[in-house]
C-alpha positions as CSV (number, residue, x, y, z in Angstrom):
1,M,93.7,73.3,105.3
2,D,90.2,72.8,105.8
3,F,88.3,75.3,107.5
4,A,84.9,73.5,107.2
5,F,83.7,72.0,110.5
6,S,82.5,68.7,111.0
7,D,78.6,68.0,111.7
8,E,80.2,66.5,115.2
9,Q,82.3,69.9,115.8
10,E,79.1,71.8,115.2
11,E,76.9,69.5,117.4
12,L,79.7,70.7,120.2
13,R,79.3,74.4,119.6
14,R,75.3,73.7,119.9
15,T,75.4,72.0,122.9
16,V,78.1,74.2,124.5
17,R,76.1,77.2,123.9
18,A,72.7,76.1,125.3
19,F,74.8,74.4,128.4
20,L,76.1,78.2,129.0
21,E,73.1,80.0,128.2
22,D,71.4,77.8,131.2
23,T,74.8,78.1,133.5
24,S,76.3,81.4,133.2
25,P,73.7,84.0,132.2
26,E,74.8,87.5,133.1
27,T,73.1,87.2,136.9
28,E,75.3,84.5,137.5
29,V,78.5,85.6,136.1
30,R,78.0,88.8,138.2
31,R,77.4,86.1,141.6
32,R,80.3,84.3,140.7
33,M,82.5,87.2,140.6
34,E,81.7,88.1,144.3
35,T,82.9,84.8,145.6
36,D,86.3,83.4,146.8
37,S,87.1,81.3,144.5
38,G,85.3,82.7,141.5
39,F,83.7,80.0,139.8
40,D,81.0,77.3,140.8
41,P,82.7,73.9,141.7
42,A,78.7,72.2,140.7
43,V,79.2,73.5,137.4
44,W,83.1,72.5,137.1
45,R,82.0,69.3,137.9
46,R,78.8,69.3,135.4
47,M,81.7,70.5,132.4
48,G,83.4,67.3,133.2
49,T,81.2,64.6,133.9
50,E,78.4,65.5,131.6
51,L,80.4,66.7,128.7
52,G,83.6,65.9,129.1
53,L,84.6,69.5,128.1
54,Q,87.9,69.2,130.6
55,G,89.0,66.0,129.0
56,L,88.4,67.3,125.0
57,A,92.1,67.1,124.4
58,I,93.0,64.3,126.4
59,P,93.2,60.9,124.9
60,E,91.0,58.1,125.5
61,E,93.8,56.1,127.1
62,Y,93.6,58.8,129.9
63,G,89.9,59.0,130.5
64,G,88.9,62.4,127.8
65,A,88.0,62.6,124.5
66,G,90.5,61.8,121.9
67,G,90.2,65.7,120.4
68,G,92.3,68.4,119.6
69,M,92.6,71.8,119.5
70,V,90.1,72.7,116.9
71,E,87.0,71.5,119.5
72,V,88.8,73.0,122.5
73,G,89.1,76.4,120.3
74,L,85.5,75.9,119.5
75,V,84.4,75.6,123.0
76,L,86.6,78.6,124.3
77,E,84.7,80.9,121.6
78,E,81.8,79.9,123.2
79,M,83.4,80.6,126.6
80,G,84.1,83.8,125.5
81,R,80.6,84.9,124.3
82,A,79.1,83.8,128.0
83,L,82.2,85.5,130.0
84,L,82.3,81.8,131.6
85,C,83.7,82.3,135.1
86,A,86.2,78.6,135.5
87,P,89.3,77.8,135.3
88,Y,89.2,76.3,131.8
89,L,92.1,78.2,130.3
90,S,94.3,77.5,133.0
91,S,93.8,73.9,133.9
92,A,92.5,72.2,130.6
93,V,94.5,74.4,128.1
94,L,97.6,75.6,130.3
95,A,97.9,72.4,132.8
96,T,96.6,69.9,130.1
97,T,98.8,70.6,127.1
98,A,102.2,70.8,129.8
99,L,101.3,66.9,130.5
100,L,99.9,66.0,126.8
101,R,103.5,67.4,125.5
102,C,106.3,66.1,128.1
103,A,107.9,63.0,128.5
104,D,106.8,61.8,132.1
105,E,104.1,58.9,131.5
106,P,103.9,58.5,135.2
107,H,102.8,62.3,135.5
108,R,100.3,61.6,132.8
109,K,98.9,58.7,134.0
110,R,98.4,60.0,137.5
111,L,97.2,63.8,136.9
112,L,95.2,63.8,133.0
113,P,92.5,61.1,134.2
114,A,91.7,63.7,137.3
115,L,91.9,66.7,134.9
116,A,89.6,65.3,132.5
117,D,86.7,64.3,135.1
118,A,87.3,67.3,136.9
119,R,88.7,65.9,140.2
120,L,91.5,68.4,139.9
121,A,92.1,71.4,138.1
122,G,95.8,72.5,137.8
123,T,97.8,75.6,136.4
124,F,100.9,76.5,134.8
125,A,103.2,79.5,136.4
126,L,105.5,81.2,134.3
127,T,105.3,85.0,134.9
128,E,107.3,86.8,137.9
129,D,106.9,90.6,139.0
130,S,108.8,91.4,135.5
131,A,105.7,90.1,133.8
132,R,107.7,88.9,130.9
133,W,106.7,86.0,129.2
134,D,110.2,85.1,127.5
135,R,113.2,83.1,129.1
136,E,114.9,86.2,130.3
137,G,112.0,86.8,132.8
138,V,112.5,83.6,134.8
139,A,114.0,84.2,137.9
140,M,112.7,81.4,140.6
141,T,115.1,78.4,141.2
142,A,115.4,74.8,141.7
143,E,117.4,73.0,144.1
144,P,117.9,68.9,143.5
145,H,117.2,67.7,147.2
146,T,118.0,63.7,148.0
147,H,114.3,62.0,149.1
148,A,114.3,58.6,150.6
149,Y,112.1,57.4,147.9
150,D,112.4,59.2,144.8
151,E,113.8,62.5,143.5
152,R,112.9,66.0,145.0
153,W,113.4,69.2,144.1
154,L,113.1,72.4,146.3
155,L,111.6,76.0,144.8
156,S,112.1,79.1,145.9
157,G,111.1,82.6,144.5
158,H,107.7,83.9,143.3
159,K,105.2,83.6,140.7
160,N,103.2,86.7,140.0
161,F,99.7,86.8,137.8
162,V,99.1,83.2,137.8
163,L,95.8,82.3,136.4
164,D,93.6,80.6,138.9
165,G,96.9,80.0,141.1
166,A,94.8,80.5,144.2
167,T,92.3,77.7,143.9
168,A,94.4,75.2,141.2
169,D,95.2,71.6,143.3
170,F,98.2,71.6,141.6
171,V,100.5,73.9,140.2
172,L,103.2,73.5,136.9
173,T,105.8,75.7,137.8
174,V,109.1,77.1,135.2
175,A,112.1,77.2,137.7
176,V,116.1,77.5,136.5
177,A,117.3,74.5,137.7
178,P,121.5,73.9,137.8
179,D,120.7,72.3,134.3
180,G,118.8,74.9,132.6
181,I,114.7,75.3,132.4
182,G,112.9,73.1,134.1
183,V,108.8,72.2,134.8
184,F,108.2,71.5,138.3
185,V,104.9,70.0,139.3
186,V,104.0,71.6,143.1
187,D,100.9,70.3,145.2
188,G,98.5,73.4,145.8
189,D,99.0,72.5,149.8
190,A,102.9,71.8,149.8
191,A,104.2,73.3,152.7
192,G,105.8,76.4,152.1
193,L,103.7,77.7,149.4
194,A,101.8,80.9,149.8
195,R,98.9,81.7,147.4
196,T,97.7,85.2,147.7
197,P,94.7,86.1,145.4
198,L,95.2,89.8,143.4
199,P,92.7,92.3,142.8
200,T,92.2,92.3,139.0
201,L,90.4,94.5,136.4
202,D,88.6,91.8,135.1
203,Q,87.0,89.9,138.3
204,T,85.7,87.1,135.8
205,R,89.2,85.8,135.6
206,R,91.0,84.9,138.7
207,Q,95.2,85.4,139.3
208,A,97.3,85.1,142.4
209,R,100.6,85.5,143.4
210,L,102.8,82.5,144.8
211,E,105.7,82.6,147.4
212,Y,107.8,79.3,147.5
213,Q,110.2,78.9,150.0
214,G,111.7,76.0,150.0
215,V,108.9,74.3,148.5
216,P,108.9,70.5,147.4
217,A,108.4,69.4,143.8
218,T,109.1,66.5,141.3
219,R,110.5,67.6,138.2
220,L,108.6,67.2,135.0
221,Q,110.8,65.0,132.6
222,L,110.6,67.3,129.2
223,P,111.5,65.9,125.6
224,G,114.0,68.3,125.1
225,D,115.3,71.7,125.8
226,G,113.3,73.0,128.5
227,W,112.5,76.8,127.5
228,Q,111.5,75.5,124.0
229,F,109.4,73.3,125.7
230,V,107.2,76.3,127.6
231,S,107.2,78.2,124.2
232,E,105.4,75.2,122.2
233,V,102.9,75.6,125.6
234,L,103.0,79.0,125.1
235,D,102.1,79.0,121.8
236,R,98.7,76.5,121.9
237,A,97.8,79.0,125.0
238,A,98.0,81.9,122.6
239,V,95.3,79.9,120.0
240,A,93.3,79.0,122.5
241,L,93.1,82.2,124.2
242,A,92.7,83.8,120.4
243,A,89.4,81.5,120.3
244,E,87.7,82.9,123.3
245,Q,88.9,86.4,122.1
246,V,86.4,85.8,119.3
247,G,83.8,84.7,121.2
248,V,84.3,87.7,123.1
249,A,84.6,89.9,120.4
250,A,81.4,88.1,118.3
251,R,79.2,89.0,121.6
252,A,80.0,92.3,122.1
253,L,79.1,92.9,118.1
254,E,75.9,91.5,118.3
255,T,74.9,93.1,121.5
256,A,76.2,96.3,119.9
257,V,74.1,95.5,116.6
258,G,70.8,94.6,118.9
259,Y,70.9,97.9,120.5
260,A,71.4,99.7,117.5
261,K,68.4,98.4,116.0
262,T,66.1,98.9,118.6
263,R,67.5,102.8,120.2
264,H,65.9,105.2,118.6
265,Q,66.8,108.7,117.7
266,F,65.2,111.7,116.0
267,G,62.4,109.1,115.0
268,R,64.6,106.3,113.4
269,P,66.7,103.9,114.8
270,I,70.5,104.8,115.7
271,G,72.3,102.1,113.8
272,S,70.2,103.5,110.5
273,F,73.1,106.4,110.9
274,Q,76.1,106.5,108.4
275,A,78.5,107.0,111.5
276,V,76.9,103.9,113.4
277,K,76.7,101.8,110.5
278,H,79.9,102.2,109.4
279,L,81.2,101.8,113.0
280,L,79.8,98.3,113.2
281,A,80.4,97.6,109.5
282,D,84.5,98.0,110.4
283,V,83.9,96.0,113.9
284,L,82.0,93.2,111.6
285,L,85.0,93.0,109.3
286,E,88.1,93.1,112.2
287,V,86.0,90.0,114.1
288,E,85.4,88.0,111.0
289,S,89.0,88.5,110.1
290,A,90.1,87.8,113.6
291,R,88.0,84.7,113.6
292,A,89.8,83.1,110.5
293,A,93.2,83.8,111.9
294,A,92.4,81.7,115.4
295,H,90.7,78.8,113.2
296,F,94.0,78.8,110.8
297,A,96.2,78.6,114.2
298,M,93.6,76.2,115.9
299,L,94.1,73.9,112.6
300,A,98.1,74.3,112.6
301,A,97.9,73.2,116.3
302,E,95.4,70.4,115.6
303,D,98.3,69.3,113.2
304,D,101.2,70.2,114.8
305,D,102.2,72.4,112.0
306,A,105.6,74.0,111.4
307,Q,103.4,77.0,110.8
308,L,102.5,77.2,114.3
309,P,104.4,79.0,116.1
310,A,103.9,82.3,113.4
311,A,100.2,81.6,113.1
312,A,100.0,81.6,117.3
313,S,101.4,84.7,117.7
314,L,99.6,86.5,114.3
315,A,96.2,84.8,116.2
316,K,97.3,86.6,119.5
317,S,97.8,89.9,118.0
318,Y,95.0,90.5,115.7
319,C,92.6,89.1,118.1
320,S,93.5,91.0,121.2
321,D,93.4,94.1,118.7
322,A,90.1,93.2,117.3
323,C,88.2,91.8,120.9
324,L,89.5,95.0,122.2
325,K,88.0,97.6,119.2
326,A,84.6,95.3,119.3
327,T,84.1,95.7,123.0
328,L,85.1,99.2,123.3
329,E,82.6,100.4,120.1
330,N,80.2,98.5,122.1
331,V,80.2,101.0,124.8
332,Q,80.2,103.4,122.4
333,V,77.1,102.2,120.3
334,H,75.5,102.3,124.1
335,G,76.0,105.6,125.1
336,G,76.2,106.8,128.5
337,I,74.3,103.7,129.5
338,G,77.0,101.3,128.5
339,F,79.8,103.2,131.1
340,T,77.3,102.0,133.5
341,W,77.8,99.2,136.2
342,E,74.6,97.9,135.6
343,H,75.0,96.9,132.0
344,P,77.2,94.1,130.6
345,A,79.4,96.0,128.4
346,H,82.1,96.9,130.8
347,L,82.5,93.0,131.6
348,Y,83.0,92.6,128.5
349,L,85.7,95.3,127.8
350,K,87.6,94.2,130.9
351,R,87.9,90.8,129.7
352,A,89.2,92.1,126.3
353,K,92.0,94.0,127.9
354,T,93.4,91.6,130.2
355,S,93.3,89.1,127.5
356,Q,95.1,91.3,125.3
357,L,98.1,91.6,127.9
358,L,97.7,87.5,128.8
359,F,100.6,85.3,127.2
360,G,102.3,88.7,125.8
361,D,100.6,92.1,124.2
362,P,99.9,92.4,120.5
363,A,103.4,94.3,120.3
364,Y,105.4,91.4,122.3
365,H,103.6,88.8,119.7
366,R,104.6,91.2,116.1
367,E,108.2,91.0,117.0
368,L,108.2,87.1,117.5
369,I,106.2,87.1,114.1
370,A,109.2,88.9,112.5
371,Q,111.8,86.7,114.7
372,R,109.8,83.6,113.4
373,I,110.0,83.8,109.5
374,G,113.0,85.0,109.5
375,L,113.4,89.3,110.1
């Protein structure tokens, strides 16, 4: 695998960084944290119409840019640095990946162009009260329902911790049908669907609880086994999240190093003291190792490589730990000020902690690695 990025990919990184420096400074992050939706719809539209970020991985025939996971990963790394408040992971990764990998051309033609130009935002609902990311965690049921024009289903149950579940225009919902696991397309304003925003540790990323009481849905046609399909979507989501975690960790390290160079004690910068110097060197090693793991997984996903399942779990587990370490040490280096609400260090720490649990914690993914390499 070639780990070097092309000139076009590096230009994409520079363009996205400049855009986020303008639209997602700390003041804007804090402002959006206090809004009902948790993001700025105007910025979301600009991301789609001016930069085409939501359509990066969508083929040109559906109105996208025809890129892949490498481009999406580079963008998410920059979004992690900026703590962007937007439904990018839920819509441009989870929902888009599921639609791209399904065998349902009518749904692709209807939804992908609207996702690409930011007219719609989608999400993917899997976890329930057990917060499990495996097959055994799915209890929601789907029953067939005769409709005058096409096949309809009625969903009953609940989903919890759904990314951007309160604002998504449609929800791809995993449920148990009579013939096994299925994925169902539910309109955000469907009858019988109740959406409740959840209070979360990380206010920069919204989650919701969804209650389904005989909610009408259409079934997404899948290429094979339902749970295998869900696993493939989750693997790619884990890779995307790992890339974002690298961005969060890198920004935390930069902040800590910058402070260590300017904060003086006993007449010298605190970064000149061995304890601080070695601490930051250890964090640098973790961040660069995490970046390598994430980039390898991005390339495996891009090529649909057989190593992807193991690489995805490796990246998610390692990047989760590295991101949490970097953000914790950033607080430590800043001392007392790092614990205050006014300082941004806690925002990065909270993103790191919630991302560590999202799509399965490091222990869960280490067990998956063992299974996937045959141990």
